[in-house]
MARKOLNU-827365 format. One line per field, with one value per residue: residue number from 1; residue in one letter; x, y, z of N, C-alpha, C in turn. Coordinates in Angstrom, 2 decimals, padded with zeros to 5 digits. Example, Ala and Ser with C-alpha at 12.3 -4.5 7.8 and 13.67 -1.06 7.14 Angstrom:
<atoms>
n: [1,2]
res: [A,S]
n.px: [013.19,012.85]
n.py: [-005.69,-002.25]
n.pz: [007.80,007.08]
ca.px: [012.30,013.67]
ca.py: [-004.50,-001.06]
ca.pz: [007.80,007.14]
c.px: [013.20,012.90]
c.py: [-003.30,000.03]
c.pz: [007.80,007.87]
</atoms>
This chain:
<atoms>
n: [1,2,3,4,5,6,7,8,9,10,11,12,13,14,15,16,17,18,19,20,21,22,23,24,25,26,27,28,29,30,31,32,33,34,35,36,37,38,39,40,41,42,43,44,45,46,47,48,49,50,51,52,53,54,55,56,57,58,59,60,61,62,63,64,65,66,67,68,69,70,71,72,73,74,75,76,77,78,79,80,81,82,83,84,85,86,87,88,89,90,91,92,93,94,95,96,97,98,99,100,101,102,103,104,105,106,107,108,109,110,111,112,113,114,115,116,117,118,119,120,121,122,123,124,125,126,127,128,129,130,131,132,133,134,135,136,137,138,139,140,141,142,143,144,145,146,147,148,149,150,151,152,153,154,155,156,157,158,159,160,161,162,163,164,165,166,167,168,169,170,171,172,173,174,175,176,177,178,179,180,181,182,183,184,185,186,187,188,189,190,191,192,193,194,195,196,197,198,199,200,201,202,203,204,205,206,207,208,209,210,211,212,213,214,215,216,217,218,219,220,221,222,223,224,225,226,227,228,229,230,231,232,233,234,235,236,237,238,239,240]
res: [M,T,T,L,L,W,G,A,L,P,Y,I,A,F,A,L,L,V,A,G,L,V,W,R,Y,R,Y,D,K,Y,G,W,T,T,R,S,S,Q,V,Y,E,S,K,L,L,N,I,A,S,P,A,F,H,Y,G,I,L,F,V,L,A,G,H,L,V,G,L,F,V,P,T,S,W,T,A,A,A,G,V,S,E,H,T,Y,H,L,F,S,L,Y,G,G,T,F,A,G,A,L,T,V,A,G,L,A,L,L,L,Y,R,R,R,T,R,A,P,V,L,R,A,T,T,T,N,D,K,V,M,Y,L,V,L,V,A,A,I,V,L,G,M,T,A,K,L,T,H,A,S,G,D,G,Y,D,Y,R,E,T,I,A,P,W,A,R,S,L,F,T,L,Q,P,R,T,A,L,M,T,D,V,P,V,L,Y,Q,I,H,A,I,I,G,M,I,L,I,A,L,V,P,Y,T,R,L,V,H,M,F,S,A,P,L,P,Y,L,F,R,P,Y,V,V,Y,R,T,R,D,P,K,Q,L,G,P,R,P,D,R,R,G,W,E,T,T,R,R]
n.px: [-017.57,-016.10,-017.87,-017.96,-015.28,-014.60,-016.84,-018.17,-016.30,-014.71,-016.57,-017.19,-014.70,-014.47,-016.67,-015.92,-013.70,-014.80,-016.62,-014.84,-013.24,-015.14,-015.87,-013.37,-012.93,-015.06,-015.00,-012.38,-010.47,-008.09,-006.58,-006.04,-003.45,000.06,001.36,004.06,007.42,009.68,010.85,012.14,014.11,015.96,017.85,017.95,015.30,015.13,016.19,014.83,012.06,011.56,012.35,010.51,008.02,008.21,008.59,006.18,004.33,004.98,004.38,001.58,000.78,001.49,-000.28,-002.75,-002.57,-002.23,-004.59,-006.75,-006.40,-007.32,-006.29,-006.72,-006.37,-003.62,-002.63,-003.63,-002.08,000.27,001.82,003.14,002.22,004.42,006.26,004.88,004.84,007.59,008.12,006.38,007.46,010.21,009.97,008.02,009.34,011.54,010.19,008.92,011.14,012.35,010.35,010.25,012.87,012.85,010.78,011.85,014.00,012.62,011.30,013.51,014.58,012.45,012.53,015.05,015.50,014.90,013.04,011.36,010.38,008.91,006.85,005.41,002.42,000.03,-001.73,-000.09,001.72,000.11,-000.67,001.82,002.47,000.44,000.90,003.56,003.16,001.41,003.01,005.32,004.19,003.03,005.31,006.54,004.65,004.75,007.44,007.57,006.11,007.56,008.75,008.88,006.10,005.04,002.43,-000.69,-002.38,-004.07,-006.09,-007.71,-007.67,-007.74,-010.13,-011.99,-011.62,-012.46,-015.08,-016.25,-017.04,-019.29,-021.12,-021.59,-019.91,-017.50,-016.99,-016.17,-013.90,-011.78,-011.32,-009.41,-007.06,-003.61,-002.53,-000.86,-001.33,-004.03,-003.96,-002.48,-004.29,-006.39,-005.17,-004.55,-007.12,-007.84,-005.97,-006.84,-009.25,-008.27,-006.98,-008.27,-008.24,-005.73,-002.39,-002.04,-004.06,-003.35,-002.80,-004.96,-004.95,-004.40,-002.57,-004.20,-005.35,-003.05,-002.04,-003.53,-003.50,-002.90,000.14,002.79,004.05,007.24,009.10,011.97,013.54,014.58,017.96,018.53,016.37,016.39,015.62,013.39,010.64,009.87,006.82,004.58,002.61,-000.29,-000.41,001.89,004.28,004.94,007.65,008.48]
n.py: [-018.65,-016.46,-014.34,-014.54,-014.02,-011.52,-010.00,-010.28,-010.74,-008.30,-006.53,-007.94,-007.89,-005.12,-004.68,-006.16,-004.67,-002.12,-002.90,-004.03,-001.81,-000.17,-001.84,-002.14,000.50,001.03,-000.98,-001.69,000.35,000.80,-001.17,-000.35,000.00,-000.16,-001.90,-001.47,-002.63,-001.34,-000.85,-003.18,-003.52,-001.32,-000.49,-001.97,-001.56,001.18,001.39,-000.47,000.11,002.83,002.31,000.34,001.69,004.05,002.81,001.31,003.36,004.59,002.44,002.20,004.70,004.41,002.36,003.66,005.67,004.09,002.57,004.34,006.61,007.38,006.19,008.08,010.48,010.62,010.53,012.93,014.61,014.39,012.15,009.29,005.84,004.15,005.66,005.88,003.19,002.67,004.39,003.29,000.73,001.03,002.84,001.51,-000.91,-000.04,001.02,-001.28,-002.93,-001.49,-001.68,-004.48,-004.92,-003.47,-004.86,-007.44,-007.03,-006.29,-008.70,-010.35,-009.15,-009.60,-012.33,-012.99,-011.61,-012.29,-011.15,-009.67,-011.67,-013.18,-011.44,-011.64,-012.45,-014.98,-013.74,-011.69,-013.21,-014.29,-011.92,-010.92,-012.95,-012.75,-010.12,-010.21,-012.03,-010.56,-008.35,-009.53,-011.09,-009.08,-007.66,-009.73,-010.27,-007.85,-007.74,-010.05,-009.47,-007.46,-006.86,-004.97,-002.85,-003.89,-005.48,-004.14,-003.15,-001.09,-001.16,-003.20,-004.26,-001.81,-000.40,-002.28,-002.07,000.59,000.35,-000.90,001.03,002.06,000.19,-001.67,-003.98,-004.76,-007.63,-009.27,-008.16,-009.14,-011.74,-012.50,-011.59,-011.88,-014.70,-014.24,-011.56,-011.76,-013.39,-011.72,-009.61,-010.89,-011.66,-009.13,-008.12,-009.81,-008.96,-006.33,-006.88,-007.96,-005.91,-004.24,-006.01,-006.50,-005.34,-003.55,-001.76,000.69,002.37,003.90,005.82,009.08,011.55,013.92,015.43,016.12,018.36,020.41,020.38,021.74,023.47,021.69,022.44,022.83,023.05,024.05,022.83,024.21,023.72,023.48,022.29,019.62,016.17,014.86,017.02,019.43,019.62,022.28,025.00,026.56,028.58,028.26,030.18,030.43,030.20,031.89]
n.pz: [-015.26,-016.19,-015.70,-012.92,-012.08,-013.27,-013.15,-010.72,-008.60,-008.32,-007.08,-004.78,-003.51,-003.09,-001.42,000.85,001.54,002.25,004.29,006.10,006.81,008.07,010.21,011.56,012.32,014.03,016.01,016.56,017.02,018.41,017.39,014.89,013.37,012.49,014.04,014.87,014.91,015.59,018.03,018.63,016.68,014.68,012.78,010.28,009.65,009.18,006.68,005.05,005.33,004.25,001.56,000.74,001.12,-000.48,-002.94,-003.24,-003.34,-005.78,-007.45,-007.05,-008.02,-010.70,-011.45,-011.14,-013.10,-015.42,-015.49,-015.28,-016.82,-019.93,-023.21,-025.18,-023.86,-023.20,-025.78,-026.78,-025.31,-026.60,-026.19,-027.41,-028.08,-027.96,-026.51,-024.10,-023.40,-022.98,-020.84,-018.94,-018.78,-017.91,-015.76,-014.21,-013.74,-012.23,-009.96,-009.07,-008.54,-006.48,-004.54,-004.16,-003.23,-000.80,000.51,000.60,002.33,004.62,005.18,005.58,007.86,009.62,009.79,010.79,013.14,016.33,018.33,016.63,014.98,016.81,017.24,014.96,013.37,012.28,010.58,009.59,008.09,006.05,004.82,003.89,002.08,000.08,-000.74,-001.73,-003.83,-005.51,-006.27,-007.44,-009.51,-011.04,-011.96,-013.36,-015.37,-016.76,-017.65,-019.15,-021.39,-022.69,-025.13,-028.20,-028.37,-026.15,-024.15,-024.71,-022.32,-021.85,-023.62,-022.93,-020.11,-018.72,-019.75,-018.81,-016.01,-015.60,-016.36,-014.22,-012.46,-013.53,-013.01,-014.92,-015.81,-018.24,-018.98,-021.06,-022.16,-020.71,-021.38,-023.31,-022.27,-021.39,-019.40,-017.15,-016.54,-015.89,-013.58,-011.93,-011.65,-010.28,-007.85,-006.98,-006.44,-004.34,-002.48,-002.04,-000.75,001.61,002.92,005.06,007.18,008.01,008.91,006.90,006.88,007.81,005.72,005.21,007.07,008.30,009.91,010.52,012.72,014.08,012.87,013.87,016.59,019.90,020.90,022.48,025.53,026.85,029.80,031.56,034.54,037.61,038.42,041.11,042.13,041.57,042.00,044.56,044.98,047.43,049.33,048.78,049.90,048.59,045.55,042.81,041.10,037.59,035.30,032.32]
ca.px: [-016.33,-015.77,-018.74,-017.58,-013.98,-014.47,-018.07,-018.60,-015.18,-014.34,-017.53,-017.02,-013.50,-014.77,-017.59,-015.12,-012.86,-015.60,-017.12,-013.71,-012.86,-016.16,-015.76,-012.15,-013.07,-016.06,-014.76,-010.97,-009.71,-006.75,-005.85,-005.82,-002.05,001.02,002.03,005.48,008.41,010.91,011.45,012.96,015.23,015.71,018.84,017.44,013.99,015.33,016.52,013.82,010.74,011.43,012.43,009.23,006.91,008.34,008.37,004.76,003.61,005.20,003.62,000.16,000.59,001.54,-001.52,-003.83,-002.42,-002.43,-005.96,-007.82,-006.14,-007.55,-005.27,-006.99,-005.84,-002.16,-002.39,-003.89,-000.95,001.45,002.58,002.86,002.08,005.76,006.83,004.18,005.30,008.94,008.02,005.74,008.37,011.38,009.51,007.37,010.35,012.29,009.33,008.73,012.40,012.53,009.40,010.68,014.07,012.43,009.99,012.76,014.76,011.67,011.09,014.77,014.63,011.43,012.89,016.34,015.51,014.01,011.88,010.45,009.74,007.91,005.73,004.76,001.22,-000.41,-002.30,001.03,002.30,-000.81,-000.58,003.08,002.40,-000.39,001.56,004.69,002.62,000.86,004.09,006.18,003.44,002.89,006.58,006.76,003.76,005.25,008.71,007.34,005.56,008.29,009.25,008.08,005.32,004.49,001.00,-001.44,-003.44,-004.99,-007.20,-008.52,-007.79,-008.12,-011.57,-012.75,-011.55,-013.30,-016.49,-016.76,-017.63,-020.60,-021.93,-021.82,-018.56,-017.30,-016.22,-015.64,-012.58,-010.75,-011.21,-008.19,-005.91,-002.62,-002.81,-000.13,-002.07,-005.26,-003.64,-002.09,-005.52,-007.14,-004.47,-004.73,-008.45,-007.78,-005.21,-007.74,-010.21,-007.57,-006.38,-008.79,-008.10,-004.30,-001.72,-002.09,-005.14,-002.80,-002.72,-006.12,-004.80,-003.66,-002.56,-004.68,-005.48,-001.74,-001.81,-004.35,-003.44,-002.14,001.56,003.21,004.97,008.28,009.73,013.12,013.46,015.73,018.88,018.50,015.18,016.49,015.24,012.01,010.27,009.14,005.44,004.39,001.22,-000.71,-000.11,003.27,004.45,005.64,008.59,008.35]
ca.py: [-018.27,-015.10,-013.43,-014.58,-013.39,-010.14,-009.27,-010.36,-010.65,-006.92,-005.95,-008.66,-007.33,-003.76,-004.78,-006.59,-003.53,-001.12,-003.50,-004.18,-000.49,000.26,-002.68,-001.80,001.84,001.03,-001.95,-002.01,001.57,000.68,-002.12,000.30,000.38,-001.02,-002.73,-001.25,-003.40,-000.55,-000.94,-004.38,-003.38,-000.11,-000.22,-002.49,-000.96,002.53,001.26,-001.25,000.74,003.87,001.72,-000.31,002.64,004.87,001.94,000.95,004.57,004.72,001.36,002.57,005.82,003.86,001.63,004.63,006.30,003.09,002.05,005.34,007.67,006.76,006.36,009.31,011.61,010.69,010.87,014.36,015.30,014.20,010.98,008.16,004.56,003.62,006.44,005.47,001.84,002.75,005.00,002.31,-000.40,001.36,003.41,000.46,-001.88,000.59,001.08,-002.65,-003.42,-000.80,-002.27,-005.84,-004.84,-003.08,-005.93,-008.55,-006.66,-006.36,-010.12,-010.85,-008.63,-010.26,-013.75,-013.16,-010.93,-013.11,-010.43,-009.31,-012.91,-013.56,-010.51,-011.89,-013.27,-015.69,-012.69,-011.03,-014.13,-014.34,-010.62,-010.86,-013.90,-012.19,-008.91,-010.62,-012.63,-009.51,-007.53,-010.34,-011.45,-007.87,-007.41,-010.82,-010.05,-006.70,-008.06,-011.12,-008.84,-006.20,-006.63,-004.06,-001.92,-004.63,-005.78,-002.90,-003.40,000.05,-001.43,-004.30,-004.23,-000.46,-000.16,-003.14,-001.47,001.80,-000.04,-001.33,002.19,002.29,-000.98,-002.46,-004.50,-005.33,-008.84,-009.88,-007.60,-009.85,-013.14,-012.73,-011.00,-012.90,-015.36,-013.59,-010.35,-012.17,-013.84,-010.52,-008.87,-011.65,-011.52,-007.74,-007.97,-010.48,-008.08,-005.22,-007.39,-008.26,-004.70,-003.79,-007.03,-006.67,-004.09,-002.64,-000.79,002.01,003.22,004.78,006.72,010.33,012.25,015.29,016.21,016.59,019.69,021.40,020.25,022.84,023.23,021.07,023.38,022.23,024.01,023.52,022.92,024.81,022.66,023.35,021.55,018.25,015.25,015.04,018.40,019.56,020.08,023.71,025.39,027.67,028.58,028.46,030.98,029.73,031.04,031.82]
ca.pz: [-014.58,-016.60,-014.94,-011.51,-011.85,-013.74,-012.94,-009.33,-007.66,-007.98,-006.14,-003.52,-002.88,-002.63,-000.28,001.99,001.90,002.96,005.53,007.02,007.32,009.03,011.40,012.31,012.90,015.11,017.08,016.76,016.75,018.95,016.54,013.59,013.50,011.80,015.05,014.58,015.66,015.62,019.36,018.67,015.77,013.91,011.73,009.01,009.38,008.65,005.25,004.35,005.33,003.21,000.23,000.43,001.04,-001.69,-004.09,-003.39,-003.76,-007.23,-008.09,-007.02,-008.94,-012.06,-011.71,-011.29,-014.42,-016.46,-015.53,-015.27,-017.80,-021.24,-024.24,-025.92,-023.10,-023.39,-027.19,-026.91,-024.68,-027.44,-025.75,-028.28,-027.38,-027.71,-025.39,-022.88,-023.07,-022.42,-019.52,-018.08,-018.59,-017.09,-014.51,-013.44,-013.29,-011.13,-008.77,-008.59,-007.96,-005.19,-003.61,-003.85,-002.39,000.55,001.10,000.90,003.53,005.74,005.47,006.15,009.23,010.43,009.96,011.46,014.44,017.14,018.89,015.55,014.54,017.80,017.12,013.68,013.50,011.07,009.74,008.91,007.10,004.91,004.15,003.16,000.97,-000.99,-001.22,-002.56,-005.05,-006.36,-006.82,-008.31,-010.71,-011.85,-012.63,-014.32,-016.51,-017.51,-018.31,-020.12,-022.59,-022.81,-026.48,-029.02,-027.55,-025.02,-024.19,-024.54,-021.36,-021.81,-024.53,-022.39,-018.65,-018.26,-019.96,-017.89,-014.67,-015.56,-016.50,-012.92,-011.77,-014.12,-012.63,-016.12,-016.13,-019.59,-018.68,-022.29,-022.44,-019.96,-021.79,-024.09,-021.58,-021.01,-018.13,-016.05,-016.17,-015.22,-012.22,-011.20,-011.32,-009.27,-006.57,-006.58,-005.83,-003.04,-001.59,-001.68,000.24,002.86,003.51,006.36,008.21,008.26,009.26,005.75,007.10,008.15,004.52,005.23,008.20,008.07,011.20,010.32,013.98,014.51,012.30,014.55,018.04,020.54,021.12,023.72,026.17,027.67,030.70,032.28,035.99,038.30,038.86,042.56,042.50,041.13,043.06,045.04,045.29,048.70,049.21,049.01,050.04,047.75,044.12,042.42,039.88,036.51,034.56,030.87]
c.px: [-015.92,-016.58,-018.35,-016.30,-013.99,-015.76,-018.51,-017.46,-014.76,-015.27,-017.47,-015.81,-013.76,-015.69,-016.84,-014.20,-013.64,-016.09,-016.01,-013.27,-013.85,-016.05,-014.53,-012.30,-014.02,-015.65,-013.28,-010.09,-008.27,-005.91,-005.54,-004.40,-001.17,001.65,003.54,006.38,009.73,011.62,012.37,014.22,014.97,016.67,018.35,016.12,014.13,015.71,015.36,012.48,010.62,011.47,011.11,008.13,007.01,008.09,006.90,003.93,003.77,004.41,002.14,-000.13,000.59,000.27,-002.69,-003.78,-002.77,-003.88,-007.01,-007.54,-006.26,-006.43,-005.47,-006.42,-004.33,-001.82,-002.61,-002.76,000.34,002.33,002.20,002.78,003.45,006.43,006.19,004.66,006.68,008.91,007.42,006.70,009.50,010.97,008.86,008.35,011.17,011.47,009.12,009.98,012.65,011.60,009.83,011.91,013.71,011.67,010.87,013.56,013.87,011.45,012.34,014.89,013.66,011.81,014.14,016.45,014.45,012.83,010.86,009.69,008.65,006.67,004.96,003.60,000.94,-001.02,-001.21,001.59,001.42,-000.72,000.69,003.05,001.62,000.28,002.73,004.19,002.12,001.99,004.93,005.46,003.24,004.15,006.85,005.91,004.28,006.51,008.55,006.84,006.23,008.74,008.30,007.40,004.66,003.02,000.23,-002.64,-004.43,-006.15,-008.12,-008.74,-008.29,-009.60,-012.44,-012.77,-012.44,-014.78,-017.08,-017.47,-018.99,-021.59,-022.35,-020.48,-018.50,-016.41,-015.58,-014.24,-011.47,-010.52,-009.91,-006.95,-004.93,-002.83,-002.11,-000.82,-003.37,-005.01,-003.25,-003.32,-006.32,-006.49,-004.57,-006.07,-008.50,-007.04,-006.07,-008.72,-009.56,-007.10,-006.95,-008.54,-006.64,-003.71,-001.70,-003.19,-004.59,-002.66,-003.90,-006.06,-003.99,-003.72,-003.01,-004.86,-004.16,-001.48,-002.53,-004.30,-002.66,-000.68,001.77,004.30,005.94,008.91,010.89,012.92,014.74,016.65,018.86,017.32,015.21,016.21,013.81,011.74,009.54,007.72,005.36,002.90,000.91,-000.27,001.38,003.32,005.23,006.52,008.38,009.71]
c.py: [-016.85,-014.08,-013.38,-013.79,-011.90,-009.33,-009.22,-010.13,-009.21,-006.29,-006.64,-008.10,-005.94,-003.78,-005.20,-005.48,-002.53,-001.67,-003.64,-002.86,000.01,-000.53,-002.32,-000.45,001.83,000.15,-002.23,-000.80,001.45,-000.35,-001.57,000.86,-000.57,-002.03,-002.67,-002.07,-002.65,-000.64,-002.15,-004.25,-002.20,000.10,-000.70,-001.82,000.42,002.52,000.62,-000.53,001.87,003.30,001.09,000.71,003.55,004.04,001.64,002.16,004.79,003.66,001.71,003.72,005.34,003.11,002.60,005.30,005.30,002.65,003.13,006.57,007.05,007.06,007.67,010.53,011.73,011.02,012.36,015.18,015.12,013.04,009.79,006.88,003.98,004.35,006.05,004.10,001.87,003.34,004.01,001.17,-000.05,001.95,002.36,-000.57,-001.32,000.61,-000.31,-003.21,-002.79,-001.40,-003.67,-005.83,-004.47,-004.19,-007.12,-008.27,-006.70,-007.82,-010.73,-010.41,-009.36,-011.71,-013.94,-012.46,-011.58,-012.34,-010.04,-010.54,-013.33,-012.66,-010.70,-012.85,-014.03,-014.73,-011.99,-011.92,-014.23,-013.04,-010.51,-011.78,-013.31,-010.94,-009.25,-011.19,-011.56,-008.72,-008.32,-010.72,-010.24,-007.57,-008.48,-010.64,-008.92,-007.06,-009.17,-010.56,-007.49,-005.88,-005.73,-003.01,-002.62,-004.94,-004.51,-003.15,-002.24,-000.11,-002.53,-004.14,-002.88,-000.16,-001.04,-002.54,-000.24,001.44,-000.49,-000.19,002.55,001.19,-001.80,-003.03,-005.17,-006.56,-009.46,-009.37,-008.41,-011.28,-013.43,-012.08,-012.11,-013.41,-014.67,-012.32,-010.70,-012.59,-012.65,-009.73,-009.57,-011.51,-010.09,-007.51,-008.66,-009.60,-006.90,-005.67,-007.63,-007.02,-004.34,-004.76,-007.31,-005.34,-003.10,-001.59,000.60,002.91,004.19,005.76,007.94,011.13,013.71,016.06,016.77,018.02,020.78,021.30,021.42,022.46,022.51,021.94,022.61,023.33,023.33,023.70,023.54,023.68,022.45,022.49,020.10,017.30,015.50,016.49,018.46,020.05,021.56,024.01,026.54,027.50,028.79,029.32,030.17,030.72,030.82,032.03]
c.pz: [-014.93,-015.83,-013.48,-011.25,-012.16,-013.58,-011.49,-008.35,-007.35,-006.95,-004.78,-002.77,-002.33,-001.42,000.98,002.47,002.75,004.29,006.56,007.61,008.36,010.32,012.23,012.99,014.10,016.29,017.35,016.47,017.25,018.18,015.16,013.59,012.71,012.74,014.84,015.49,015.76,016.97,019.46,017.81,014.87,012.74,010.36,008.64,008.76,007.17,004.50,004.25,004.31,001.80,-000.18,000.22,-000.17,-002.93,-004.31,-003.79,-005.26,-007.99,-008.15,-007.97,-010.38,-012.41,-011.93,-012.67,-015.52,-016.60,-015.75,-016.13,-019.19,-022.23,-024.99,-025.19,-023.29,-024.84,-027.42,-026.31,-025.46,-027.04,-026.62,-027.47,-027.04,-026.54,-024.08,-022.44,-022.43,-021.01,-018.52,-017.76,-017.62,-015.74,-013.62,-012.91,-012.13,-009.85,-008.19,-007.94,-006.60,-004.14,-003.19,-002.95,-000.96,001.24,001.47,002.17,004.77,006.15,006.09,007.61,010.13,010.71,010.81,012.81,015.32,017.73,017.82,015.06,015.51,017.73,015.81,013.85,012.21,010.07,008.95,007.80,005.86,004.11,003.32,001.94,-000.20,-001.58,-002.14,-003.88,-006.02,-007.03,-007.82,-009.59,-011.62,-012.62,-013.69,-015.56,-017.39,-018.29,-019.34,-021.44,-022.84,-024.23,-027.28,-028.18,-026.38,-025.19,-023.86,-023.63,-021.28,-022.78,-024.00,-020.89,-018.16,-018.53,-019.06,-016.49,-014.57,-015.65,-015.18,-012.21,-012.35,-013.78,-013.84,-016.58,-017.49,-019.47,-019.91,-022.61,-021.78,-020.44,-022.53,-023.48,-021.22,-019.60,-016.96,-015.59,-015.45,-013.78,-011.35,-010.77,-010.22,-007.90,-006.07,-005.91,-004.46,-002.04,-001.13,-000.61,001.59,003.61,004.88,007.50,008.55,008.68,008.10,005.89,007.36,006.93,004.45,006.40,007.79,009.36,011.07,011.63,014.47,014.03,013.09,016.07,018.64,020.73,022.45,024.33,027.06,028.51,031.41,033.77,036.54,038.77,040.36,043.03,042.04,042.30,043.50,045.41,046.62,048.45,049.56,049.10,049.08,046.30,043.89,041.17,038.87,035.79,033.07,030.23]
</atoms>
């Protein structure tokens, strides 16, 4: 079971991620979207969406730092373990709370606005369930081990995560990790595998062509020409 969860599951999740992205790009380009429901309701969305997106960005940034910046690097920068723990605890809790608040408001909006609810698919419900579980379990694990310097996951989970890139996963490091952290990691891998098959795929989109497209030219019409325009022969001059 240890080999399956910490040696095989990460690669299975990554393979499903890559395969899903390739499949969506080749066969479902028009489905590569958030399927925005803003046309149905915008007031709650204008509050919930920024809160969720800023919160999840902070959460992802915290995970990247915690998992892929070794303890020796922060120690060399003069950051003690206690200082790192406090920053991780308060910063992570704030980011998690912001994400949960935004997500809760999004779910409330989706449940209480009939047009938005009708646009909700089974795929969306599964995605929301796994996303909520991952976020809530992560916060619970962090707050459960908040006393003192907390649980030092940078000595176990982080080296295991980095070892995956060398194709030599150090599965033994995960055997004594607290259960809440283990469940959080498993759900996180399931979420990664689901990303390409849900609306979360839009996180891999960036409107780069927008930066290089030509200007859209708008011209005003002569007030005298309002209504149907008469047919004219030949070329027409344009005003600048």
